[in-house]
TORRO-604439 format. One record per residue (C-alpha): residue number from 1; residue in three letters; chain; x, y, z. Coordinates in nm, 3 decimals, padded with zeros to 5 digits. Last residue first. Example, Ala and Ser with C-alpha at 12.3 -4.5 7.8 and 13.67 -1.06 7.14 Angstrom:
BEGIN
<r num="2" residuo="SER" cadena="A" c1="01.367" c2="-00.106" c3="00.714"/>
<r num="1" residuo="ALA" cadena="A" c1="01.230" c2="-00.450" c3="00.780"/>
This chain:
BEGIN
<r num="288" residuo="ALA" cadena="A" c1="08.598" c2="17.091" c3="17.105"/>
<r num="287" residuo="ILE" cadena="A" c1="08.382" c2="17.009" c3="16.814"/>
<r num="286" residuo="ASP" cadena="A" c1="08.471" c2="17.314" c3="16.576"/>
<r num="285" residuo="VAL" cadena="A" c1="08.838" c2="17.296" c3="16.667"/>
<r num="284" residuo="PHE" cadena="A" c1="08.829" c2="16.912" c3="16.593"/>
<r num="283" residuo="SER" cadena="A" c1="08.709" c2="16.968" c3="16.231"/>
<r num="282" residuo="GLY" cadena="A" c1="09.046" c2="16.962" c3="16.041"/>
<r num="281" residuo="GLU" cadena="A" c1="09.228" c2="16.743" c3="16.280"/>
<r num="280" residuo="SER" cadena="A" c1="08.961" c2="16.478" c3="16.264"/>
<r num="279" residuo="ARG" cadena="A" c1="09.015" c2="16.393" c3="15.892"/>
<r num="278" residuo="ARG" cadena="A" c1="09.396" c2="16.383" c3="15.918"/>
<r num="277" residuo="PHE" cadena="A" c1="09.367" c2="16.160" c3="16.215"/>
<r num="276" residuo="LEU" cadena="A" c1="09.102" c2="15.927" c3="16.062"/>
<r num="275" residuo="VAL" cadena="A" c1="09.326" c2="15.868" c3="15.747"/>
<r num="274" residuo="LEU" cadena="A" c1="09.623" c2="15.826" c3="15.956"/>
<r num="273" residuo="GLY" cadena="A" c1="09.467" c2="15.590" c3="16.196"/>
<r num="272" residuo="ILE" cadena="A" c1="09.321" c2="15.382" c3="15.905"/>
<r num="271" residuo="PHE" cadena="A" c1="09.670" c2="15.348" c3="15.753"/>
<r num="270" residuo="PHE" cadena="A" c1="09.842" c2="15.280" c3="16.083"/>
<r num="269" residuo="LEU" cadena="A" c1="09.582" c2="15.012" c3="16.175"/>
<r num="268" residuo="LEU" cadena="A" c1="09.619" c2="14.837" c3="15.827"/>
<r num="267" residuo="LEU" cadena="A" c1="10.002" c2="14.843" c3="15.853"/>
<r num="266" residuo="CYS" cadena="A" c1="09.982" c2="14.694" c3="16.207"/>
<r num="265" residuo="ILE" cadena="A" c1="09.722" c2="14.446" c3="16.120"/>
<r num="264" residuo="GLY" cadena="A" c1="09.924" c2="14.318" c3="15.827"/>
<r num="263" residuo="LEU" cadena="A" c1="10.236" c2="14.304" c3="16.038"/>
<r num="262" residuo="SER" cadena="A" c1="10.036" c2="14.103" c3="16.311"/>
<r num="261" residuo="ILE" cadena="A" c1="09.905" c2="13.859" c3="16.052"/>
<r num="260" residuo="TRP" cadena="A" c1="10.258" c2="13.808" c3="15.910"/>
<r num="259" residuo="THR" cadena="A" c1="10.391" c2="13.729" c3="16.256"/>
<r num="258" residuo="ALA" cadena="A" c1="10.089" c2="13.505" c3="16.342"/>
<r num="257" residuo="ILE" cadena="A" c1="10.174" c2="13.290" c3="16.038"/>
<r num="256" residuo="TRP" cadena="A" c1="10.532" c2="13.308" c3="16.129"/>
<r num="255" residuo="ASN" cadena="A" c1="10.466" c2="13.150" c3="16.459"/>
<r num="254" residuo="PRO" cadena="A" c1="10.807" c2="13.193" c3="16.637"/>
<r num="253" residuo="ASN" cadena="A" c1="10.945" c2="12.867" c3="16.795"/>
<r num="252" residuo="GLY" cadena="A" c1="11.051" c2="12.912" c3="17.141"/>
<r num="251" residuo="THR" cadena="A" c1="11.391" c2="13.013" c3="17.291"/>
<r num="250" residuo="LYS" cadena="A" c1="11.704" c2="13.183" c3="17.128"/>
<r num="249" residuo="PHE" cadena="A" c1="11.732" c2="13.434" c3="17.406"/>
<r num="248" residuo="MET" cadena="A" c1="11.734" c2="13.765" c3="17.229"/>
<r num="247" residuo="LEU" cadena="A" c1="11.594" c2="13.682" c3="16.890"/>
<r num="246" residuo="PHE" cadena="A" c1="11.347" c2="13.428" c3="17.005"/>
<r num="245" residuo="ARG" cadena="A" c1="11.232" c2="13.651" c3="17.301"/>
<r num="244" residuo="PHE" cadena="A" c1="11.183" c2="13.940" c3="17.060"/>
<r num="243" residuo="LEU" cadena="A" c1="10.977" c2="13.719" c3="16.837"/>
<r num="242" residuo="GLU" cadena="A" c1="10.748" c2="13.631" c3="17.117"/>
<r num="241" residuo="ILE" cadena="A" c1="10.698" c2="13.997" c3="17.204"/>
<r num="240" residuo="PRO" cadena="A" c1="10.646" c2="14.073" c3="16.835"/>
<r num="239" residuo="ALA" cadena="A" c1="10.404" c2="13.814" c3="16.765"/>
<r num="238" residuo="SER" cadena="A" c1="10.174" c2="13.871" c3="17.076"/>
<r num="237" residuo="VAL" cadena="A" c1="10.118" c2="14.245" c3="17.012"/>
<r num="236" residuo="PRO" cadena="A" c1="09.891" c2="14.180" c3="16.702"/>
<r num="235" residuo="ASN" cadena="A" c1="09.652" c2="13.948" c3="16.889"/>
<r num="234" residuo="ILE" cadena="A" c1="09.479" c2="13.761" c3="16.608"/>
<r num="233" residuo="MET" cadena="A" c1="09.722" c2="13.482" c3="16.633"/>
<r num="232" residuo="MET" cadena="A" c1="09.729" c2="13.476" c3="17.004"/>
<r num="231" residuo="LEU" cadena="A" c1="09.360" c2="13.431" c3="17.028"/>
<r num="230" residuo="TRP" cadena="A" c1="09.402" c2="13.144" c3="16.791"/>
<r num="229" residuo="LYS" cadena="A" c1="09.608" c2="12.971" c3="17.056"/>
<r num="228" residuo="LEU" cadena="A" c1="09.304" c2="12.909" c3="17.267"/>
<r num="227" residuo="LYS" cadena="A" c1="09.215" c2="12.554" c3="17.168"/>
<r num="226" residuo="GLY" cadena="A" c1="09.584" c2="12.443" c3="17.186"/>
<r num="225" residuo="PRO" cadena="A" c1="09.614" c2="12.542" c3="17.546"/>
<r num="224" residuo="ILE" cadena="A" c1="09.851" c2="12.845" c3="17.603"/>
<r num="223" residuo="GLN" cadena="A" c1="10.162" c2="12.757" c3="17.794"/>
<r num="222" residuo="SER" cadena="A" c1="10.395" c2="12.748" c3="17.485"/>
<r num="221" residuo="ILE" cadena="A" c1="10.274" c2="13.102" c3="17.425"/>
<r num="220" residuo="PRO" cadena="A" c1="10.515" c2="13.215" c3="17.709"/>
<r num="219" residuo="TYR" cadena="A" c1="10.377" c2="13.365" c3="18.022"/>
<r num="218" residuo="VAL" cadena="A" c1="10.403" c2="13.700" c3="18.195"/>
<r num="217" residuo="VAL" cadena="A" c1="10.392" c2="13.910" c3="17.879"/>
<r num="216" residuo="PRO" cadena="A" c1="10.229" c2="13.674" c3="17.633"/>
<r num="215" residuo="THR" cadena="A" c1="09.936" c2="13.892" c3="17.550"/>
<r num="214" residuo="ALA" cadena="A" c1="09.567" c2="13.824" c3="17.659"/>
<r num="213" residuo="TYR" cadena="A" c1="09.681" c2="13.938" c3="18.002"/>
<r num="212" residuo="MET" cadena="A" c1="09.798" c2="14.265" c3="17.866"/>
<r num="211" residuo="TRP" cadena="A" c1="09.472" c2="14.314" c3="17.675"/>
<r num="210" residuo="LEU" cadena="A" c1="09.277" c2="14.319" c3="18.009"/>
<r num="209" residuo="SER" cadena="A" c1="09.481" c2="14.615" c3="18.133"/>
<r num="208" residuo="MET" cadena="A" c1="09.473" c2="14.778" c3="17.814"/>
<r num="207" residuo="GLY" cadena="A" c1="09.077" c2="14.756" c3="17.810"/>
<r num="206" residuo="PHE" cadena="A" c1="09.043" c2="14.963" c3="18.123"/>
<r num="205" residuo="THR" cadena="A" c1="09.246" c2="15.248" c3="17.975"/>
<r num="204" residuo="VAL" cadena="A" c1="09.065" c2="15.218" c3="17.642"/>
<r num="203" residuo="LEU" cadena="A" c1="08.714" c2="15.229" c3="17.813"/>
<r num="202" residuo="THR" cadena="A" c1="08.831" c2="15.551" c3="17.995"/>
<r num="201" residuo="ARG" cadena="A" c1="08.938" c2="15.712" c3="17.666"/>
<r num="200" residuo="LEU" cadena="A" c1="08.610" c2="15.597" c3="17.497"/>
<r num="199" residuo="ASP" cadena="A" c1="08.432" c2="15.832" c3="17.753"/>
<r num="198" residuo="ARG" cadena="A" c1="08.510" c2="16.135" c3="17.526"/>
<r num="197" residuo="TYR" cadena="A" c1="08.314" c2="16.026" c3="17.238"/>
<r num="196" residuo="LYS" cadena="A" c1="08.319" c2="16.309" c3="16.963"/>
<r num="195" residuo="THR" cadena="A" c1="08.689" c2="16.406" c3="16.963"/>
<r num="194" residuo="THR" cadena="A" c1="08.740" c2="16.069" c3="17.138"/>
<r num="193" residuo="LEU" cadena="A" c1="08.708" c2="15.896" c3="16.797"/>
<r num="192" residuo="SER" cadena="A" c1="09.008" c2="16.057" c3="16.640"/>
<r num="191" residuo="SER" cadena="A" c1="09.229" c2="15.997" c3="16.927"/>
<r num="190" residuo="ILE" cadena="A" c1="09.123" c2="15.637" c3="16.939"/>
<r num="189" residuo="ILE" cadena="A" c1="09.227" c2="15.592" c3="16.579"/>
<r num="188" residuo="MET" cadena="A" c1="09.552" c2="15.791" c3="16.627"/>
<r num="187" residuo="GLY" cadena="A" c1="09.641" c2="15.561" c3="16.923"/>
<r num="186" residuo="PHE" cadena="A" c1="09.577" c2="15.257" c3="16.720"/>
<r num="185" residuo="GLY" cadena="A" c1="09.802" c2="15.363" c3="16.444"/>
<r num="184" residuo="THR" cadena="A" c1="10.067" c2="15.506" c3="16.673"/>
<r num="183" residuo="ALA" cadena="A" c1="10.080" c2="15.195" c3="16.906"/>
<r num="182" residuo="LEU" cadena="A" c1="10.105" c2="14.954" c3="16.625"/>
<r num="181" residuo="LEU" cadena="A" c1="10.361" c2="15.163" c3="16.450"/>
<r num="180" residuo="GLY" cadena="A" c1="10.567" c2="15.173" c3="16.777"/>
<r num="179" residuo="LEU" cadena="A" c1="10.532" c2="14.810" c3="16.835"/>
<r num="178" residuo="TRP" cadena="A" c1="10.678" c2="14.734" c3="16.479"/>
<r num="177" residuo="ILE" cadena="A" c1="10.949" c2="14.992" c3="16.518"/>
<r num="176" residuo="VAL" cadena="A" c1="11.056" c2="14.824" c3="16.846"/>
<r num="175" residuo="ILE" cadena="A" c1="11.060" c2="14.493" c3="16.688"/>
<r num="174" residuo="PHE" cadena="A" c1="11.265" c2="14.612" c3="16.408"/>
<r num="173" residuo="PRO" cadena="A" c1="11.525" c2="14.748" c3="16.666"/>
<r num="172" residuo="ILE" cadena="A" c1="11.556" c2="14.376" c3="16.767"/>
<r num="171" residuo="PHE" cadena="A" c1="11.691" c2="14.257" c3="16.427"/>
<r num="170" residuo="LEU" cadena="A" c1="12.057" c2="14.298" c3="16.543"/>
<r num="169" residuo="ILE" cadena="A" c1="11.984" c2="14.023" c3="16.807"/>
<r num="168" residuo="LEU" cadena="A" c1="11.970" c2="13.769" c3="16.527"/>
<r num="167" residuo="PHE" cadena="A" c1="12.359" c2="13.793" c3="16.480"/>
<r num="166" residuo="SER" cadena="A" c1="12.390" c2="13.564" c3="16.772"/>
<r num="165" residuo="PRO" cadena="A" c1="12.388" c2="13.603" c3="17.158"/>
<r num="164" residuo="PRO" cadena="A" c1="12.542" c2="13.355" c3="17.398"/>
<r num="163" residuo="ILE" cadena="A" c1="12.300" c2="13.081" c3="17.532"/>
<r num="162" residuo="ILE" cadena="A" c1="12.168" c2="13.142" c3="17.877"/>
<r num="161" residuo="MET" cadena="A" c1="12.243" c2="13.023" c3="18.244"/>
<r num="160" residuo="GLY" cadena="A" c1="12.634" c2="13.029" c3="18.195"/>
<r num="159" residuo="LYS" cadena="A" c1="12.700" c2="13.251" c3="18.499"/>
<r num="158" residuo="ALA" cadena="A" c1="12.860" c2="13.507" c3="18.267"/>
<r num="157" residuo="LEU" cadena="A" c1="12.555" c2="13.483" c3="18.055"/>
<r num="156" residuo="TYR" cadena="A" c1="12.325" c2="13.549" c3="18.341"/>
<r num="155" residuo="TYR" cadena="A" c1="12.517" c2="13.857" c3="18.449"/>
<r num="154" residuo="ILE" cadena="A" c1="12.551" c2="13.981" c3="18.071"/>
<r num="153" residuo="TYR" cadena="A" c1="12.165" c2="13.967" c3="18.042"/>
<r num="152" residuo="PHE" cadena="A" c1="12.094" c2="14.140" c3="18.363"/>
<r num="151" residuo="CYS" cadena="A" c1="12.310" c2="14.430" c3="18.248"/>
<r num="150" residuo="LEU" cadena="A" c1="12.146" c2="14.414" c3="17.899"/>
<r num="149" residuo="LEU" cadena="A" c1="11.800" c2="14.444" c3="18.060"/>
<r num="148" residuo="ILE" cadena="A" c1="11.915" c2="14.740" c3="18.260"/>
<r num="147" residuo="VAL" cadena="A" c1="12.051" c2="14.899" c3="17.914"/>
<r num="146" residuo="THR" cadena="A" c1="11.717" c2="14.809" c3="17.763"/>
<r num="145" residuo="GLN" cadena="A" c1="11.544" c2="15.001" c3="18.037"/>
<r num="144" residuo="ILE" cadena="A" c1="11.729" c2="15.321" c3="17.935"/>
<r num="143" residuo="GLY" cadena="A" c1="11.643" c2="15.272" c3="17.577"/>
<r num="142" residuo="LEU" cadena="A" c1="11.280" c2="15.215" c3="17.653"/>
<r num="141" residuo="ALA" cadena="A" c1="11.268" c2="15.528" c3="17.837"/>
<r num="140" residuo="ILE" cadena="A" c1="11.425" c2="15.719" c3="17.552"/>
<r num="139" residuo="LEU" cadena="A" c1="11.170" c2="15.549" c3="17.314"/>
<r num="138" residuo="ASN" cadena="A" c1="10.883" c2="15.681" c3="17.514"/>
<r num="137" residuo="SER" cadena="A" c1="10.992" c2="16.038" c3="17.445"/>
<r num="136" residuo="MET" cadena="A" c1="11.034" c2="15.943" c3="17.082"/>
<r num="135" residuo="ILE" cadena="A" c1="10.688" c2="15.785" c3="17.046"/>
<r num="134" residuo="LYS" cadena="A" c1="10.530" c2="16.083" c3="17.226"/>
<r num="133" residuo="SER" cadena="A" c1="10.697" c2="16.340" c3="17.006"/>
<r num="132" residuo="LEU" cadena="A" c1="10.579" c2="16.144" c3="16.685"/>
<r num="131" residuo="PRO" cadena="A" c1="10.232" c2="16.160" c3="16.821"/>
<r num="130" residuo="ILE" cadena="A" c1="10.251" c2="16.529" c3="16.876"/>
<r num="129" residuo="VAL" cadena="A" c1="10.428" c2="16.624" c3="16.549"/>
<r num="128" residuo="LEU" cadena="A" c1="10.135" c2="16.458" c3="16.366"/>
<r num="127" residuo="ARG" cadena="A" c1="09.931" c2="16.772" c3="16.422"/>
<r num="126" residuo="PRO" cadena="A" c1="10.151" c2="16.955" c3="16.182"/>
<r num="125" residuo="PHE" cadena="A" c1="10.191" c2="17.306" c3="16.310"/>
<r num="124" residuo="TYR" cadena="A" c1="09.943" c2="17.594" c3="16.321"/>
<r num="123" residuo="VAL" cadena="A" c1="09.902" c2="17.809" c3="16.631"/>
<r num="122" residuo="LYS" cadena="A" c1="09.626" c2="17.906" c3="16.888"/>
<r num="121" residuo="ASN" cadena="A" c1="09.341" c2="17.646" c3="16.859"/>
<r num="120" residuo="PHE" cadena="A" c1="09.588" c2="17.357" c3="16.847"/>
<r num="119" residuo="LEU" cadena="A" c1="09.741" c2="17.476" c3="17.168"/>
<r num="118" residuo="ALA" cadena="A" c1="09.417" c2="17.483" c3="17.358"/>
<r num="117" residuo="ALA" cadena="A" c1="09.307" c2="17.144" c3="17.230"/>
<r num="116" residuo="ASN" cadena="A" c1="09.647" c2="16.988" c3="17.319"/>
<r num="115" residuo="LEU" cadena="A" c1="09.501" c2="16.736" c3="17.592"/>
<r num="114" residuo="ILE" cadena="A" c1="09.190" c2="16.626" c3="17.410"/>
<r num="113" residuo="PHE" cadena="A" c1="09.344" c2="16.609" c3="17.056"/>
<r num="112" residuo="THR" cadena="A" c1="09.653" c2="16.410" c3="17.131"/>
<r num="111" residuo="ASP" cadena="A" c1="09.507" c2="16.189" c3="17.418"/>
<r num="110" residuo="SER" cadena="A" c1="09.518" c2="15.873" c3="17.212"/>
<r num="109" residuo="ILE" cadena="A" c1="09.878" c2="15.921" c3="17.141"/>
<r num="108" residuo="ASN" cadena="A" c1="09.984" c2="15.905" c3="17.507"/>
<r num="107" residuo="LEU" cadena="A" c1="09.749" c2="15.589" c3="17.580"/>
<r num="106" residuo="LEU" cadena="A" c1="09.918" c2="15.415" c3="17.272"/>
<r num="105" residuo="SER" cadena="A" c1="10.262" c2="15.513" c3="17.369"/>
<r num="104" residuo="ILE" cadena="A" c1="10.202" c2="15.411" c3="17.735"/>
<r num="103" residuo="GLN" cadena="A" c1="10.088" c2="15.060" c3="17.619"/>
<r num="102" residuo="PHE" cadena="A" c1="10.336" c2="14.989" c3="17.350"/>
<r num="101" residuo="TYR" cadena="A" c1="10.642" c2="15.096" c3="17.572"/>
<r num="100" residuo="HIS" cadena="A" c1="10.487" c2="14.935" c3="17.873"/>
<r num="99" residuo="TRP" cadena="A" c1="10.447" c2="14.591" c3="17.688"/>
<r num="98" residuo="LEU" cadena="A" c1="10.818" c2="14.613" c3="17.558"/>
<r num="97" residuo="MET" cadena="A" c1="10.954" c2="14.659" c3="17.905"/>
<r num="96" residuo="THR" cadena="A" c1="10.710" c2="14.415" c3="18.088"/>
<r num="95" residuo="GLY" cadena="A" c1="10.802" c2="14.134" c3="17.830"/>
<r num="94" residuo="GLY" cadena="A" c1="11.192" c2="14.199" c3="17.878"/>
<r num="93" residuo="PHE" cadena="A" c1="11.164" c2="14.231" c3="18.253"/>
<r num="92" residuo="TYR" cadena="A" c1="10.955" c2="13.924" c3="18.295"/>
<r num="91" residuo="PHE" cadena="A" c1="11.163" c2="13.694" c3="18.098"/>
<r num="90" residuo="LEU" cadena="A" c1="11.505" c2="13.827" c3="18.200"/>
<r num="89" residuo="THR" cadena="A" c1="11.425" c2="13.814" c3="18.566"/>
<r num="88" residuo="ARG" cadena="A" c1="11.259" c2="13.482" c3="18.520"/>
<r num="87" residuo="PRO" cadena="A" c1="11.571" c2="13.315" c3="18.388"/>
<r num="86" residuo="ILE" cadena="A" c1="11.468" c2="13.185" c3="18.027"/>
<r num="85" residuo="GLY" cadena="A" c1="11.404" c2="12.800" c3="18.022"/>
<r num="84" residuo="ASP" cadena="A" c1="11.072" c2="12.831" c3="17.853"/>
<r num="83" residuo="THR" cadena="A" c1="10.942" c2="13.079" c3="18.128"/>
<r num="82" residuo="SER" cadena="A" c1="10.731" c2="12.823" c3="18.282"/>
<r num="81" residuo="LEU" cadena="A" c1="10.436" c2="12.938" c3="18.529"/>
<r num="80" residuo="GLY" cadena="A" c1="10.464" c2="12.831" c3="18.882"/>
<r num="79" residuo="ALA" cadena="A" c1="10.164" c2="13.021" c3="18.996"/>
<r num="78" residuo="LEU" cadena="A" c1="10.310" c2="13.106" c3="19.344"/>
<r num="77" residuo="ASN" cadena="A" c1="10.675" c2="13.143" c3="19.251"/>
<r num="76" residuo="GLY" cadena="A" c1="10.677" c2="13.249" c3="18.890"/>
<r num="75" residuo="PHE" cadena="A" c1="10.347" c2="13.423" c3="18.823"/>
<r num="74" residuo="VAL" cadena="A" c1="10.307" c2="13.582" c3="19.162"/>
<r num="73" residuo="PHE" cadena="A" c1="10.665" c2="13.627" c3="19.286"/>
<r num="72" residuo="THR" cadena="A" c1="10.835" c2="13.678" c3="18.952"/>
<r num="71" residuo="TYR" cadena="A" c1="10.559" c2="13.910" c3="18.853"/>
<r num="70" residuo="ILE" cadena="A" c1="10.598" c2="14.126" c3="19.156"/>
<r num="69" residuo="ILE" cadena="A" c1="10.986" c2="14.143" c3="19.109"/>
<r num="68" residuo="THR" cadena="A" c1="10.940" c2="14.225" c3="18.738"/>
<r num="67" residuo="THR" cadena="A" c1="10.687" c2="14.510" c3="18.823"/>
<r num="66" residuo="ALA" cadena="A" c1="10.934" c2="14.663" c3="19.068"/>
<r num="65" residuo="ILE" cadena="A" c1="11.211" c2="14.647" c3="18.812"/>
<r num="64" residuo="PRO" cadena="A" c1="11.003" c2="14.790" c3="18.537"/>
<r num="63" residuo="GLN" cadena="A" c1="10.895" c2="15.073" c3="18.771"/>
<r num="62" residuo="LEU" cadena="A" c1="11.246" c2="15.133" c3="18.923"/>
<r num="61" residuo="VAL" cadena="A" c1="11.428" c2="15.195" c3="18.583"/>
<r num="60" residuo="PHE" cadena="A" c1="11.240" c2="15.484" c3="18.424"/>
<r num="59" residuo="TRP" cadena="A" c1="11.157" c2="15.589" c3="18.778"/>
<r num="58" residuo="LEU" cadena="A" c1="11.509" c2="15.685" c3="18.804"/>
<r num="57" residuo="PRO" cadena="A" c1="11.423" c2="15.976" c3="18.581"/>
<r num="56" residuo="GLY" cadena="A" c1="11.318" c2="16.185" c3="18.890"/>
<r num="55" residuo="LEU" cadena="A" c1="11.377" c2="16.016" c3="19.223"/>
<r num="54" residuo="ILE" cadena="A" c1="11.223" c2="16.272" c3="19.447"/>
<r num="53" residuo="THR" cadena="A" c1="10.968" c2="16.401" c3="19.201"/>
<r num="52" residuo="GLN" cadena="A" c1="10.898" c2="16.763" c3="19.117"/>
<r num="51" residuo="LYS" cadena="A" c1="10.914" c2="16.711" c3="18.740"/>
<r num="50" residuo="TYR" cadena="A" c1="10.924" c2="16.359" c3="18.636"/>
<r num="49" residuo="VAL" cadena="A" c1="10.619" c2="16.336" c3="18.392"/>
<r num="48" residuo="THR" cadena="A" c1="10.636" c2="16.701" c3="18.284"/>
<r num="47" residuo="ALA" cadena="A" c1="11.007" c2="16.712" c3="18.220"/>
<r num="46" residuo="ILE" cadena="A" c1="11.010" c2="16.394" c3="18.006"/>
<r num="45" residuo="ASP" cadena="A" c1="10.697" c2="16.533" c3="17.803"/>
<r num="44" residuo="ARG" cadena="A" c1="10.851" c2="16.868" c3="17.761"/>
<r num="43" residuo="LYS" cadena="A" c1="11.185" c2="16.742" c3="17.637"/>
<r num="42" residuo="VAL" cadena="A" c1="11.001" c2="16.541" c3="17.383"/>
<r num="41" residuo="PHE" cadena="A" c1="10.769" c2="16.842" c3="17.281"/>
<r num="40" residuo="LEU" cadena="A" c1="11.083" c2="17.057" c3="17.240"/>
<r num="39" residuo="GLY" cadena="A" c1="11.252" c2="16.799" c3="17.011"/>
<r num="38" residuo="ILE" cadena="A" c1="10.940" c2="16.770" c3="16.812"/>
<r num="37" residuo="LEU" cadena="A" c1="10.945" c2="17.153" c3="16.774"/>
<r num="36" residuo="ASP" cadena="A" c1="11.298" c2="17.132" c3="16.647"/>
<r num="35" residuo="ARG" cadena="A" c1="11.199" c2="16.870" c3="16.385"/>
<r num="34" residuo="TYR" cadena="A" c1="10.940" c2="17.106" c3="16.245"/>
<r num="33" residuo="HIS" cadena="A" c1="11.096" c2="17.118" c3="15.882"/>
<r num="32" residuo="VAL" cadena="A" c1="11.141" c2="16.740" c3="15.904"/>
<r num="31" residuo="LEU" cadena="A" c1="10.764" c2="16.716" c3="15.963"/>
<r num="30" residuo="GLU" cadena="A" c1="10.706" c2="16.931" c3="15.662"/>
<r num="29" residuo="ARG" cadena="A" c1="10.946" c2="16.734" c3="15.438"/>
<r num="28" residuo="ILE" cadena="A" c1="10.766" c2="16.423" c3="15.532"/>
<r num="27" residuo="ASP" cadena="A" c1="10.424" c2="16.548" c3="15.411"/>
<r num="26" residuo="LEU" cadena="A" c1="10.201" c2="16.259" c3="15.478"/>
<r num="25" residuo="SER" cadena="A" c1="09.850" c2="16.318" c3="15.295"/>
<r num="24" residuo="PHE" cadena="A" c1="09.588" c2="16.052" c3="15.342"/>
<r num="23" residuo="PHE" cadena="A" c1="09.301" c2="16.275" c3="15.401"/>
<r num="22" residuo="GLY" cadena="A" c1="09.348" c2="16.463" c3="15.081"/>
<r num="21" residuo="SER" cadena="A" c1="09.499" c2="16.768" c3="14.886"/>
<r num="20" residuo="ARG" cadena="A" c1="09.568" c2="16.963" c3="15.197"/>
<r num="19" residuo="PRO" cadena="A" c1="09.462" c2="17.318" c3="15.223"/>
<r num="18" residuo="LYS" cadena="A" c1="09.721" c2="17.597" c3="15.203"/>
<r num="17" residuo="ILE" cadena="A" c1="09.954" c2="17.780" c3="15.441"/>
<r num="16" residuo="ILE" cadena="A" c1="10.202" c2="17.998" c3="15.250"/>
<r num="15" residuo="THR" cadena="A" c1="10.555" c2="18.088" c3="15.372"/>
<r num="14" residuo="THR" cadena="A" c1="10.809" c2="18.304" c3="15.197"/>
<r num="13" residuo="TRP" cadena="A" c1="10.561" c2="18.605" c3="15.130"/>
<r num="12" residuo="GLY" cadena="A" c1="10.718" c2="18.865" c3="14.899"/>
<r num="11" residuo="GLU" cadena="A" c1="10.384" c2="18.999" c3="14.745"/>
<r num="10" residuo="SER" cadena="A" c1="10.453" c2="18.829" c3="14.408"/>
<r num="9" residuo="ASP" cadena="A" c1="10.484" c2="18.483" c3="14.568"/>
<r num="8" residuo="LYS" cadena="A" c1="10.781" c2="18.296" c3="14.691"/>
<r num="7" residuo="THR" cadena="A" c1="10.767" c2="17.937" c3="14.831"/>
<r num="6" residuo="LYS" cadena="A" c1="10.777" c2="17.752" c3="15.153"/>
<r num="5" residuo="GLY" cadena="A" c1="10.489" c2="17.510" c3="15.247"/>
<r num="4" residuo="LYS" cadena="A" c1="10.275" c2="17.459" c3="15.534"/>
<r num="3" residuo="ALA" cadena="A" c1="09.961" c2="17.231" c3="15.514"/>
<r num="2" residuo="ALA" cadena="A" c1="09.614" c2="17.342" c3="15.628"/>
<r num="1" residuo="MET" cadena="A" c1="09.363" c2="17.137" c3="15.810"/>
């Protein structure tokens, strides 16, 4: 795949498209140059999902609220699972909100080559524009849901049911970046593999449902038997969700070993995903 750069040659050209120097080439300036295109893709993603719907963007709010109600009834009332002293609405809404951001970002990015094949065949632009636009459009939904979470938080705070926030809450954006990098790395790996193995996308969709129940979304890690806690250690999504609850609600004791393992897996997946993504974008047109 070619890289675009601006220069001036003897024939008067101002833009030259030339081969990349390697698979792990990340031209930040090129991505910045296409920032307007990223914005257009973000608007397209939001419009496509909620176009011709009755409630429109309200689904950003209604989906996690409906899921929270179901989880509260099933896991809170029927199963009687503990929430480590956190009001159930805050516990389930916060976990669902973060998991949905991770899940939908991963699935969106994993479809990069398949859903944009026709576009890639017609015009050049950095292929990383698509994953970036997916992350940013999902960030908008996460931002709206965060406002709703804060409304619930203020309500329970006024009733004296939770501890007032501390400066630790300022580190929560780091959790979002962490989950975004995980989703991007894993998604780019899946996207690269699906150029040859199309049925992998179905397997990933099914696997995400199972993965959620192996992640402390509807239960705290304190409810996991000691012999099974190693599963939480190797699950890279567990640490950021548990750390979010610690920063937001001051409950639980973050496992710092699991945190460093998760960060290491995050960086490794992103590196591998970027290498495979760069490699696939040059040959995808021939395979598609």
